[in-house]
Structures are given as C-alpha cells and as structure tokens.
ZAVOZA-388694 format. One record per residue: residue number from 1; residue in three letters; x, y, z of N, C-alpha, C in turn. Coordinates in steps of 0.1 Angstrom, whole numbers. Example, Ala and Ser with C-alpha at 12.3 -4.5 7.8 and 13.67 -1.06 7.14 Angstrom:
BEGIN
<rec><k>1</k><r>ALA</r><n_px>132</n_px><n_py>-57</n_py><n_pz>78</n_pz><ca_px>123</ca_px><ca_py>-45</ca_py><ca_pz>78</ca_pz><c_px>132</c_px><c_py>-33</c_py><c_pz>78</c_pz></rec>
<rec><k>2</k><r>SER</r><n_px>128</n_px><n_py>-22</n_py><n_pz>71</n_pz><ca_px>137</ca_px><ca_py>-11</ca_py><ca_pz>71</ca_pz><c_px>129</c_px><c_py>0</c_py><c_pz>79</c_pz></rec>
This chain:
BEGIN
<rec><k>1</k><r>MET</r><n_px>344</n_px><n_py>-1084</n_py><n_pz>2428</n_pz><ca_px>341</ca_px><ca_py>-1097</ca_py><ca_pz>2422</ca_pz><c_px>327</c_px><c_py>-1098</c_py><c_pz>2416</c_pz></rec>
<rec><k>2</k><r>LYS</r><n_px>326</n_px><n_py>-1102</n_py><n_pz>2404</n_pz><ca_px>314</ca_px><ca_py>-1103</ca_py><ca_pz>2397</ca_pz><c_px>305</c_px><c_py>-1115</c_py><c_pz>2401</c_pz></rec>
<rec><k>3</k><r>TYR</r><n_px>311</n_px><n_py>-1126</n_py><n_pz>2404</n_pz><ca_px>304</ca_px><ca_py>-1138</ca_py><ca_pz>2407</ca_pz><c_px>310</c_px><c_py>-1144</c_py><c_pz>2420</c_pz></rec>
<rec><k>4</k><r>SER</r><n_px>302</n_px><n_py>-1153</n_py><n_pz>2427</n_pz><ca_px>307</ca_px><ca_py>-1159</ca_py><ca_pz>2439</ca_pz><c_px>300</c_px><c_py>-1172</c_py><c_pz>2441</c_pz></rec>
<rec><k>5</k><r>TRP</r><n_px>305</n_px><n_py>-1180</n_py><n_pz>2450</n_pz><ca_px>299</ca_px><ca_py>-1193</ca_py><ca_pz>2453</ca_pz><c_px>292</c_px><c_py>-1192</c_py><c_pz>2467</c_pz></rec>
<rec><k>6</k><r>ARG</r><n_px>281</n_px><n_py>-1200</n_py><n_pz>2469</n_pz><ca_px>275</ca_px><ca_py>-1200</ca_py><ca_pz>2482</ca_pz><c_px>270</c_px><c_py>-1215</c_py><c_pz>2484</c_pz></rec>
<rec><k>7</k><r>ASP</r><n_px>273</n_px><n_py>-1220</n_py><n_pz>2496</n_pz><ca_px>269</ca_px><ca_py>-1233</ca_py><ca_pz>2500</ca_pz><c_px>255</c_px><c_py>-1234</c_py><c_pz>2504</c_pz></rec>
<rec><k>8</k><r>GLU</r><n_px>247</n_px><n_py>-1243</n_py><n_pz>2498</n_pz><ca_px>234</ca_px><ca_py>-1246</ca_py><ca_pz>2504</ca_pz><c_px>235</c_px><c_py>-1257</c_py><c_pz>2514</c_pz></rec>
<rec><k>9</k><r>SER</r><n_px>244</n_px><n_py>-1267</n_py><n_pz>2511</n_pz><ca_px>246</ca_px><ca_py>-1278</ca_py><ca_pz>2520</ca_pz><c_px>260</c_px><c_py>-1284</c_py><c_pz>2515</c_pz></rec>
<rec><k>10</k><r>ALA</r><n_px>264</n_px><n_py>-1295</n_py><n_pz>2522</n_pz><ca_px>276</ca_px><ca_py>-1301</ca_py><ca_pz>2518</ca_pz><c_px>276</c_px><c_py>-1307</c_py><c_pz>2504</c_pz></rec>
<rec><k>11</k><r>GLN</r><n_px>263</n_px><n_py>-1310</n_py><n_pz>2499</n_pz><ca_px>261</ca_px><ca_py>-1316</ca_py><ca_pz>2486</ca_pz><c_px>257</c_px><c_py>-1306</c_py><c_pz>2475</c_pz></rec>
<rec><k>12</k><r>VAL</r><n_px>253</n_px><n_py>-1294</n_py><n_pz>2478</n_pz><ca_px>248</ca_px><ca_py>-1284</ca_py><ca_pz>2469</ca_pz><c_px>255</c_px><c_py>-1271</c_py><c_pz>2470</c_pz></rec>
<rec><k>13</k><r>LYS</r><n_px>260</n_px><n_py>-1265</n_py><n_pz>2459</n_pz><ca_px>267</ca_px><ca_py>-1252</ca_py><ca_pz>2459</ca_pz><c_px>261</c_px><c_py>-1244</c_py><c_pz>2447</c_pz></rec>
<rec><k>14</k><r>HIS</r><n_px>258</n_px><n_py>-1231</n_py><n_pz>2450</n_pz><ca_px>252</ca_px><ca_py>-1222</ca_py><ca_pz>2440</ca_pz><c_px>262</c_px><c_py>-1212</c_py><c_pz>2436</c_pz></rec>
<rec><k>15</k><r>PHE</r><n_px>263</n_px><n_py>-1209</n_py><n_pz>2423</n_pz><ca_px>271</ca_px><ca_py>-1199</ca_py><ca_pz>2417</ca_pz><c_px>261</c_px><c_py>-1187</c_py><c_pz>2414</c_pz></rec>
<rec><k>16</k><r>TYR</r><n_px>264</n_px><n_py>-1175</n_py><n_pz>2419</n_pz><ca_px>255</ca_px><ca_py>-1164</ca_py><ca_pz>2418</ca_pz><c_px>262</c_px><c_py>-1151</c_py><c_pz>2414</c_pz></rec>
<rec><k>17</k><r>ARG</r><n_px>255</n_px><n_py>-1142</n_py><n_pz>2408</n_pz><ca_px>260</ca_px><ca_py>-1129</ca_py><ca_pz>2404</ca_pz><c_px>259</c_px><c_py>-1120</c_py><c_pz>2416</c_pz></rec>
<rec><k>18</k><r>THR</r><n_px>270</n_px><n_py>-1114</n_py><n_pz>2420</n_pz><ca_px>270</ca_px><ca_py>-1106</ca_py><ca_pz>2432</ca_pz><c_px>262</c_px><c_py>-1093</c_py><c_pz>2431</c_pz></rec>
<rec><k>19</k><r>LEU</r><n_px>261</n_px><n_py>-1088</n_py><n_pz>2418</n_pz><ca_px>253</ca_px><ca_py>-1076</ca_py><ca_pz>2416</ca_pz><c_px>239</c_px><c_py>-1076</c_py><c_pz>2421</c_pz></rec>
<rec><k>20</k><r>ASP</r><n_px>232</n_px><n_py>-1088</n_py><n_pz>2417</n_pz><ca_px>218</ca_px><ca_py>-1089</ca_py><ca_pz>2421</ca_pz><c_px>214</c_px><c_py>-1101</c_py><c_pz>2429</c_pz></rec>
<rec><k>21</k><r>GLY</r><n_px>224</n_px><n_py>-1110</n_py><n_pz>2431</n_pz><ca_px>221</ca_px><ca_py>-1122</ca_py><ca_pz>2439</ca_pz><c_px>215</c_px><c_py>-1133</c_py><c_pz>2431</c_pz></rec>
<rec><k>22</k><r>LYS</r><n_px>214</n_px><n_py>-1132</n_py><n_pz>2418</n_pz><ca_px>207</ca_px><ca_py>-1142</ca_py><ca_pz>2410</ca_pz><c_px>216</c_px><c_py>-1154</c_py><c_pz>2409</c_pz></rec>
<rec><k>23</k><r>ILE</r><n_px>210</n_px><n_py>-1166</n_py><n_pz>2411</n_pz><ca_px>217</ca_px><ca_py>-1179</ca_py><ca_pz>2410</ca_pz><c_px>217</c_px><c_py>-1182</c_py><c_pz>2395</c_pz></rec>
<rec><k>24</k><r>ILE</r><n_px>229</n_px><n_py>-1184</n_py><n_pz>2390</n_pz><ca_px>231</ca_px><ca_py>-1187</ca_py><ca_pz>2376</ca_pz><c_px>238</c_px><c_py>-1200</c_py><c_pz>2373</c_pz></rec>
<rec><k>25</k><r>GLY</r><n_px>241</n_px><n_py>-1208</n_py><n_pz>2384</n_pz><ca_px>246</ca_px><ca_py>-1221</ca_py><ca_pz>2382</ca_pz><c_px>246</c_px><c_py>-1229</c_py><c_pz>2395</c_pz></rec>
<rec><k>26</k><r>THR</r><n_px>246</n_px><n_py>-1242</n_py><n_pz>2394</n_pz><ca_px>245</ca_px><ca_py>-1250</ca_py><ca_pz>2406</ca_pz><c_px>253</c_px><c_py>-1263</c_py><c_pz>2403</c_pz></rec>
<rec><k>27</k><r>VAL</r><n_px>261</n_px><n_py>-1267</n_py><n_pz>2414</n_pz><ca_px>267</ca_px><ca_py>-1280</ca_py><ca_pz>2413</ca_pz><c_px>261</c_px><c_py>-1288</c_py><c_pz>2425</c_pz></rec>
<rec><k>28</k><r>TRP</r><n_px>259</n_px><n_py>-1301</n_py><n_pz>2423</n_pz><ca_px>254</ca_px><ca_py>-1309</ca_py><ca_pz>2433</ca_pz><c_px>259</c_px><c_py>-1324</c_py><c_pz>2432</c_pz></rec>
<rec><k>29</k><r>GLN</r><n_px>258</n_px><n_py>-1330</n_py><n_pz>2443</n_pz><ca_px>262</ca_px><ca_py>-1344</ca_py><ca_pz>2444</ca_pz><c_px>250</c_px><c_py>-1352</c_py><c_pz>2448</c_pz></rec>
<rec><k>30</k><r>TYR</r><n_px>247</n_px><n_py>-1363</n_py><n_pz>2441</n_pz><ca_px>235</ca_px><ca_py>-1371</ca_py><ca_pz>2444</ca_pz><c_px>237</c_px><c_py>-1377</c_py><c_pz>2458</c_pz></rec>
<rec><k>31</k><r>VAL</r><n_px>226</n_px><n_py>-1379</n_py><n_pz>2465</n_pz><ca_px>226</ca_px><ca_py>-1385</ca_py><ca_pz>2478</ca_pz><c_px>231</c_px><c_py>-1400</c_py><c_pz>2476</c_pz></rec>
<rec><k>32</k><r>ASN</r><n_px>239</n_px><n_py>-1404</n_py><n_pz>2486</n_pz><ca_px>245</ca_px><ca_py>-1417</ca_py><ca_pz>2486</ca_pz><c_px>255</c_px><c_py>-1420</c_py><c_pz>2475</c_pz></rec>
<rec><k>33</k><r>ASN</r><n_px>260</n_px><n_py>-1409</n_py><n_pz>2469</n_pz><ca_px>270</ca_px><ca_py>-1410</ca_py><ca_pz>2458</ca_pz><c_px>282</c_px><c_py>-1402</c_py><c_pz>2462</c_pz></rec>
<rec><k>34</k><r>ASN</r><n_px>293</n_px><n_py>-1409</n_py><n_pz>2465</n_pz><ca_px>305</ca_px><ca_py>-1401</ca_py><ca_pz>2469</ca_pz><c_px>314</c_px><c_py>-1397</c_py><c_pz>2458</c_pz></rec>
<rec><k>35</k><r>ILE</r><n_px>311</n_px><n_py>-1400</n_py><n_pz>2446</n_pz><ca_px>320</ca_px><ca_py>-1397</ca_py><ca_pz>2435</ca_pz><c_px>315</c_px><c_py>-1386</c_py><c_pz>2425</c_pz></rec>
<rec><k>36</k><r>VAL</r><n_px>303</n_px><n_py>-1388</n_py><n_pz>2420</n_pz><ca_px>298</ca_px><ca_py>-1380</ca_py><ca_pz>2409</ca_pz><c_px>292</c_px><c_py>-1367</c_py><c_pz>2413</c_pz></rec>
<rec><k>37</k><r>TRP</r><n_px>298</n_px><n_py>-1356</n_py><n_pz>2407</n_pz><ca_px>292</ca_px><ca_py>-1342</ca_py><ca_pz>2409</ca_pz><c_px>286</c_px><c_py>-1338</c_py><c_pz>2395</c_pz></rec>
<rec><k>38</k><r>CYS</r><n_px>275</n_px><n_py>-1331</n_py><n_pz>2396</n_pz><ca_px>268</ca_px><ca_py>-1326</ca_py><ca_pz>2383</ca_pz><c_px>268</c_px><c_py>-1311</c_py><c_pz>2384</c_pz></rec>
<rec><k>39</k><r>SER</r><n_px>268</n_px><n_py>-1305</n_py><n_pz>2372</n_pz><ca_px>267</ca_px><ca_py>-1291</ca_py><ca_pz>2371</ca_pz><c_px>257</c_px><c_py>-1286</c_py><c_pz>2361</c_pz></rec>
<rec><k>40</k><r>LYS</r><n_px>250</n_px><n_py>-1275</n_py><n_pz>2363</n_pz><ca_px>241</ca_px><ca_py>-1269</ca_py><ca_pz>2354</ca_pz><c_px>241</c_px><c_py>-1254</c_py><c_pz>2355</c_pz></rec>
<rec><k>41</k><r>VAL</r><n_px>238</n_px><n_py>-1247</n_py><n_pz>2344</n_pz><ca_px>237</ca_px><ca_py>-1233</ca_py><ca_pz>2344</ca_pz><c_px>222</c_px><c_py>-1229</c_py><c_pz>2342</c_pz></rec>
<rec><k>42</k><r>LEU</r><n_px>218</n_px><n_py>-1218</n_py><n_pz>2347</n_pz><ca_px>205</ca_px><ca_py>-1212</ca_py><ca_pz>2345</ca_pz><c_px>207</c_px><c_py>-1199</c_py><c_pz>2338</c_pz></rec>
<rec><k>43</k><r>ASP</r><n_px>203</n_px><n_py>-1199</n_py><n_pz>2325</n_pz><ca_px>206</ca_px><ca_py>-1187</ca_py><ca_pz>2317</ca_pz><c_px>195</c_px><c_py>-1179</c_py><c_pz>2312</c_pz></rec>
<rec><k>44</k><r>ASP</r><n_px>183</n_px><n_py>-1181</n_py><n_pz>2317</n_pz><ca_px>171</ca_px><ca_py>-1173</ca_py><ca_pz>2313</ca_pz><c_px>166</c_px><c_py>-1165</c_py><c_pz>2326</c_pz></rec>
<rec><k>45</k><r>ASP</r><n_px>158</n_px><n_py>-1155</n_py><n_pz>2323</n_pz><ca_px>152</ca_px><ca_py>-1148</ca_py><ca_pz>2334</ca_pz><c_px>141</c_px><c_py>-1156</c_py><c_pz>2340</c_pz></rec>
<rec><k>46</k><r>PHE</r><n_px>138</n_px><n_py>-1152</n_py><n_pz>2352</n_pz><ca_px>127</ca_px><ca_py>-1159</ca_py><ca_pz>2360</ca_pz><c_px>113</c_px><c_py>-1156</c_py><c_pz>2352</c_pz></rec>
<rec><k>47</k><r>PRO</r><n_px>104</n_px><n_py>-1165</n_py><n_pz>2351</n_pz><ca_px>104</ca_px><ca_py>-1178</ca_py><ca_pz>2357</ca_pz><c_px>112</c_px><c_py>-1188</c_py><c_pz>2349</c_pz></rec>
<rec><k>48</k><r>PHE</r><n_px>119</n_px><n_py>-1196</n_py><n_pz>2356</n_pz><ca_px>127</ca_px><ca_py>-1206</ca_py><ca_pz>2349</ca_pz><c_px>118</c_px><c_py>-1217</c_py><c_pz>2343</c_pz></rec>
<rec><k>49</k><r>THR</r><n_px>122</n_px><n_py>-1222</n_py><n_pz>2331</n_pz><ca_px>116</ca_px><ca_py>-1234</ca_py><ca_pz>2325</ca_pz><c_px>126</c_px><c_py>-1245</c_py><c_pz>2324</c_pz></rec>
<rec><k>50</k><r>ASP</r><n_px>121</n_px><n_py>-1256</n_py><n_pz>2319</n_pz><ca_px>131</ca_px><ca_py>-1267</ca_py><ca_pz>2316</ca_pz><c_px>141</c_px><c_py>-1263</c_py><c_pz>2306</c_pz></rec>
<rec><k>51</k><r>ALA</r><n_px>138</n_px><n_py>-1255</n_py><n_pz>2297</n_pz><ca_px>147</ca_px><ca_py>-1250</ca_py><ca_pz>2287</ca_pz><c_px>158</c_px><c_py>-1241</c_py><c_pz>2293</c_pz></rec>
<rec><k>52</k><r>SER</r><n_px>155</n_px><n_py>-1235</n_py><n_pz>2305</n_pz><ca_px>165</ca_px><ca_py>-1226</ca_py><ca_pz>2311</ca_pz><c_px>177</c_px><c_py>-1233</c_py><c_pz>2317</c_pz></rec>
<rec><k>53</k><r>GLU</r><n_px>175</n_px><n_py>-1246</n_py><n_pz>2320</n_pz><ca_px>186</ca_px><ca_py>-1254</ca_py><ca_pz>2326</ca_pz><c_px>194</c_px><c_py>-1260</c_py><c_pz>2316</c_pz></rec>
<rec><k>54</k><r>LYS</r><n_px>207</n_px><n_py>-1257</n_py><n_pz>2316</n_pz><ca_px>216</ca_px><ca_py>-1263</ca_py><ca_pz>2307</ca_pz><c_px>226</c_px><c_py>-1272</c_py><c_pz>2315</c_pz></rec>
<rec><k>55</k><r>HIS</r><n_px>225</n_px><n_py>-1285</n_py><n_pz>2314</n_pz><ca_px>234</ca_px><ca_py>-1294</ca_py><ca_pz>2321</ca_pz><c_px>247</c_px><c_py>-1294</c_py><c_pz>2314</c_pz></rec>
<rec><k>56</k><r>LEU</r><n_px>258</n_px><n_py>-1292</n_py><n_pz>2322</n_pz><ca_px>271</ca_px><ca_py>-1292</ca_py><ca_pz>2316</ca_pz><c_px>278</c_px><c_py>-1305</c_py><c_pz>2317</c_pz></rec>
<rec><k>57</k><r>GLY</r><n_px>274</n_px><n_py>-1314</n_py><n_pz>2326</n_pz><ca_px>280</ca_px><ca_py>-1327</ca_py><ca_pz>2327</ca_pz><c_px>281</c_px><c_py>-1332</c_py><c_pz>2341</c_pz></rec>
<rec><k>58</k><r>ARG</r><n_px>288</n_px><n_py>-1344</n_py><n_pz>2341</n_pz><ca_px>290</ca_px><ca_py>-1351</ca_py><ca_pz>2354</ca_pz><c_px>305</c_px><c_py>-1351</c_py><c_pz>2356</c_pz></rec>
<rec><k>59</k><r>PHE</r><n_px>310</n_px><n_py>-1348</n_py><n_pz>2368</n_pz><ca_px>324</ca_px><ca_py>-1347</ca_py><ca_pz>2371</ca_pz><c_px>328</c_px><c_py>-1355</c_py><c_pz>2383</c_pz></rec>
<rec><k>60</k><r>ILE</r><n_px>341</n_px><n_py>-1358</n_py><n_pz>2383</n_pz><ca_px>347</ca_px><ca_py>-1367</ca_py><ca_pz>2393</ca_pz><c_px>349</c_px><c_py>-1360</c_py><c_pz>2407</c_pz></rec>
<rec><k>61</k><r>ASP</r><n_px>349</n_px><n_py>-1347</n_py><n_pz>2407</n_pz><ca_px>350</ca_px><ca_py>-1340</ca_py><ca_pz>2419</ca_pz><c_px>343</c_px><c_py>-1326</c_py><c_pz>2418</c_pz></rec>
<rec><k>62</k><r>GLN</r><n_px>341</n_px><n_py>-1320</n_py><n_pz>2430</n_pz><ca_px>334</ca_px><ca_py>-1308</ca_py><ca_pz>2431</ca_pz><c_px>341</c_px><c_py>-1296</c_py><c_pz>2424</c_pz></rec>
<rec><k>63</k><r>ASP</r><n_px>355</n_px><n_py>-1296</n_py><n_pz>2425</n_pz><ca_px>362</ca_px><ca_py>-1285</ca_py><ca_pz>2419</ca_pz><c_px>361</c_px><c_py>-1285</c_py><c_pz>2404</c_pz></rec>
<rec><k>64</k><r>SER</r><n_px>361</n_px><n_py>-1297</n_py><n_pz>2397</n_pz><ca_px>359</ca_px><ca_py>-1297</ca_py><ca_pz>2383</ca_pz><c_px>345</c_px><c_py>-1293</c_py><c_pz>2379</c_pz></rec>
<rec><k>65</k><r>ALA</r><n_px>335</n_px><n_py>-1297</n_py><n_pz>2387</n_pz><ca_px>321</ca_px><ca_py>-1293</ca_py><ca_pz>2384</ca_pz><c_px>320</c_px><c_py>-1277</c_py><c_pz>2385</c_pz></rec>
<rec><k>66</k><r>LYS</r><n_px>326</n_px><n_py>-1272</n_py><n_pz>2395</n_pz><ca_px>325</ca_px><ca_py>-1257</ca_py><ca_pz>2397</ca_pz><c_px>332</c_px><c_py>-1250</c_py><c_pz>2386</c_pz></rec>
<rec><k>67</k><r>LEU</r><n_px>344</n_px><n_py>-1255</n_py><n_pz>2382</n_pz><ca_px>351</ca_px><ca_py>-1249</ca_py><ca_pz>2371</ca_pz><c_px>344</c_px><c_py>-1249</c_py><c_pz>2358</c_pz></rec>
<rec><k>68</k><r>SER</r><n_px>336</n_px><n_py>-1259</n_py><n_pz>2355</n_pz><ca_px>328</ca_px><ca_py>-1260</ca_py><ca_pz>2343</ca_pz><c_px>318</c_px><c_py>-1248</c_py><c_pz>2342</c_pz></rec>
<rec><k>69</k><r>ILE</r><n_px>312</n_px><n_py>-1245</n_py><n_pz>2354</n_pz><ca_px>303</ca_px><ca_py>-1233</ca_py><ca_pz>2354</ca_pz><c_px>310</c_px><c_py>-1220</c_py><c_pz>2353</c_pz></rec>
<rec><k>70</k><r>GLU</r><n_px>321</n_px><n_py>-1219</n_py><n_pz>2360</n_pz><ca_px>329</ca_px><ca_py>-1206</ca_py><ca_pz>2359</ca_pz><c_px>334</c_px><c_py>-1204</c_py><c_pz>2345</c_pz></rec>
<rec><k>71</k><r>LYS</r><n_px>338</n_px><n_py>-1214</n_py><n_pz>2338</n_pz><ca_px>343</ca_px><ca_py>-1213</ca_py><ca_pz>2324</ca_pz><c_px>331</c_px><c_py>-1209</c_py><c_pz>2315</c_pz></rec>
<rec><k>72</k><r>PHE</r><n_px>319</n_px><n_py>-1215</n_py><n_pz>2317</n_pz><ca_px>308</ca_px><ca_py>-1212</ca_py><ca_pz>2309</ca_pz><c_px>305</c_px><c_py>-1197</c_py><c_pz>2310</c_pz></rec>
<rec><k>73</k><r>TRP</r><n_px>304</n_px><n_py>-1192</n_py><n_pz>2322</n_pz><ca_px>300</ca_px><ca_py>-1178</ca_py><ca_pz>2323</ca_pz><c_px>312</c_px><c_py>-1169</c_py><c_pz>2318</c_pz></rec>
<rec><k>74</k><r>GLN</r><n_px>324</n_px><n_py>-1173</n_py><n_pz>2320</n_pz><ca_px>335</ca_px><ca_py>-1165</ca_py><ca_pz>2314</ca_pz><c_px>334</c_px><c_py>-1164</c_py><c_pz>2299</c_pz></rec>
<rec><k>75</k><r>ARG</r><n_px>331</n_px><n_py>-1175</n_py><n_pz>2293</n_pz><ca_px>329</ca_px><ca_py>-1175</ca_py><ca_pz>2278</ca_pz><c_px>317</c_px><c_py>-1166</c_py><c_pz>2274</c_pz></rec>
<rec><k>76</k><r>GLN</r><n_px>306</n_px><n_py>-1167</n_py><n_pz>2282</n_pz><ca_px>294</ca_px><ca_py>-1158</ca_py><ca_pz>2279</ca_pz><c_px>298</c_px><c_py>-1144</c_py><c_pz>2281</c_pz></rec>
<rec><k>77</k><r>ASP</r><n_px>305</n_px><n_py>-1140</n_py><n_pz>2291</n_pz><ca_px>309</ca_px><ca_py>-1126</ca_py><ca_pz>2293</ca_pz><c_px>318</c_px><c_py>-1121</c_py><c_pz>2282</c_pz></rec>
<rec><k>78</k><r>ASN</r><n_px>326</n_px><n_py>-1130</n_py><n_pz>2276</n_pz><ca_px>335</ca_px><ca_py>-1126</ca_py><ca_pz>2265</ca_pz><c_px>329</c_px><c_py>-1126</c_py><c_pz>2251</c_pz></rec>
<rec><k>79</k><r>THR</r><n_px>316</n_px><n_py>-1130</n_py><n_pz>2250</n_pz><ca_px>310</ca_px><ca_py>-1132</ca_py><ca_pz>2237</ca_pz><c_px>301</c_px><c_py>-1119</c_py><c_pz>2234</c_pz></rec>
<rec><k>80</k><r>LEU</r><n_px>304</n_px><n_py>-1113</n_py><n_pz>2223</n_pz><ca_px>296</ca_px><ca_py>-1101</ca_py><ca_pz>2219</ca_pz><c_px>282</c_px><c_py>-1106</c_py><c_pz>2214</c_pz></rec>
<rec><k>81</k><r>LEU</r><n_px>272</n_px><n_py>-1099</n_py><n_pz>2218</n_pz><ca_px>259</ca_px><ca_py>-1102</ca_py><ca_pz>2213</ca_pz><c_px>257</c_px><c_py>-1097</c_py><c_pz>2199</c_pz></rec>
<rec><k>82</k><r>GLU</r><n_px>249</n_px><n_py>-1104</n_py><n_pz>2191</n_pz><ca_px>247</ca_px><ca_py>-1100</ca_py><ca_pz>2177</ca_pz><c_px>242</c_px><c_py>-1086</c_py><c_pz>2176</c_pz></rec>
<rec><k>83</k><r>GLU</r><n_px>233</n_px><n_py>-1082</n_py><n_pz>2184</n_pz><ca_px>227</ca_px><ca_py>-1068</ca_py><ca_pz>2184</ca_pz><c_px>238</c_px><c_py>-1058</c_py><c_pz>2186</c_pz></rec>
<rec><k>84</k><r>PHE</r><n_px>246</n_px><n_py>-1061</n_py><n_pz>2196</n_pz><ca_px>257</ca_px><ca_py>-1051</ca_py><ca_pz>2200</ca_pz><c_px>267</c_px><c_py>-1050</c_py><c_pz>2188</c_pz></rec>
<rec><k>85</k><r>GLN</r><n_px>270</n_px><n_py>-1061</n_py><n_pz>2182</n_pz><ca_px>279</ca_px><ca_py>-1061</ca_py><ca_pz>2171</ca_pz><c_px>274</c_px><c_py>-1053</c_py><c_pz>2159</c_pz></rec>
<rec><k>86</k><r>SER</r><n_px>261</n_px><n_py>-1054</n_py><n_pz>2156</n_pz><ca_px>255</ca_px><ca_py>-1047</ca_py><ca_pz>2145</ca_pz><c_px>255</c_px><c_py>-1032</c_py><c_pz>2148</c_pz></rec>
<rec><k>87</k><r>ILE</r><n_px>253</n_px><n_py>-1028</n_py><n_pz>2160</n_pz><ca_px>252</ca_px><ca_py>-1014</ca_py><ca_pz>2164</ca_pz><c_px>266</c_px><c_py>-1008</c_py><c_pz>2162</c_pz></rec>
<rec><k>88</k><r>THR</r><n_px>276</n_px><n_py>-1015</n_py><n_pz>2167</n_pz><ca_px>290</ca_px><ca_py>-1009</ca_py><ca_pz>2167</ca_pz><c_px>296</c_px><c_py>-1010</c_py><c_pz>2154</c_pz></rec>
<rec><k>89</k><r>MET</r><n_px>291</n_px><n_py>-1018</n_py><n_pz>2144</n_pz><ca_px>297</ca_px><ca_py>-1020</ca_py><ca_pz>2131</ca_pz><c_px>293</c_px><c_py>-1008</c_py><c_pz>2122</c_pz></rec>
<rec><k>90</k><r>ARG</r><n_px>282</n_px><n_py>-1001</n_py><n_pz>2126</n_pz><ca_px>277</ca_px><ca_py>-990</ca_py><ca_pz>2117</ca_pz><c_px>286</c_px><c_py>-979</c_py><c_pz>2116</c_pz></rec>
C-alpha cells in the first residue's frame, strides 16, 4: 500500500505516504462541531509554508473528507510531469 491513514485523535486524521512517513493530507473536525469535517493536502517539501496547504473543502462526514484527499493524490499520481513528458517525447 502506497498511502495510509493514521489517527491523531477522534477529531484529527492524517494521510501519509508509507514509503517515508510524510504526512501529505489531514482531515479534522472543529471542536464543538459535530457535523463539519475539513480537509487539506500538503504538497510541498519541508519546511511547509502557507502556500503548501491546499484546502479541499468542508464535508458533512469524515469519510467524504478522507475521500477528497485520496482522490487528490490519486489524480496527482496519474498526472505526468511536464519534464517527464518532454524527455519521453524525444
């Protein structure tokens, strides 16, 4: 398995790459809020900046928030980089 989930608490879950343990996404529920779950991805190398965090949205349940992160990284994994495309096109 390339990615996995790890619980920090009942309100915070981290999506990480199993190869190196790097956290690449987080879902969380605001304190005293029983409905809204938020998700974000971290797509830059350390140190993270404000620009590294990409908020994907607010969701009605934890599963939907987690799925948004999983789909984001699935799309990223299936996208060819411009540099790679130019090398292979030669």
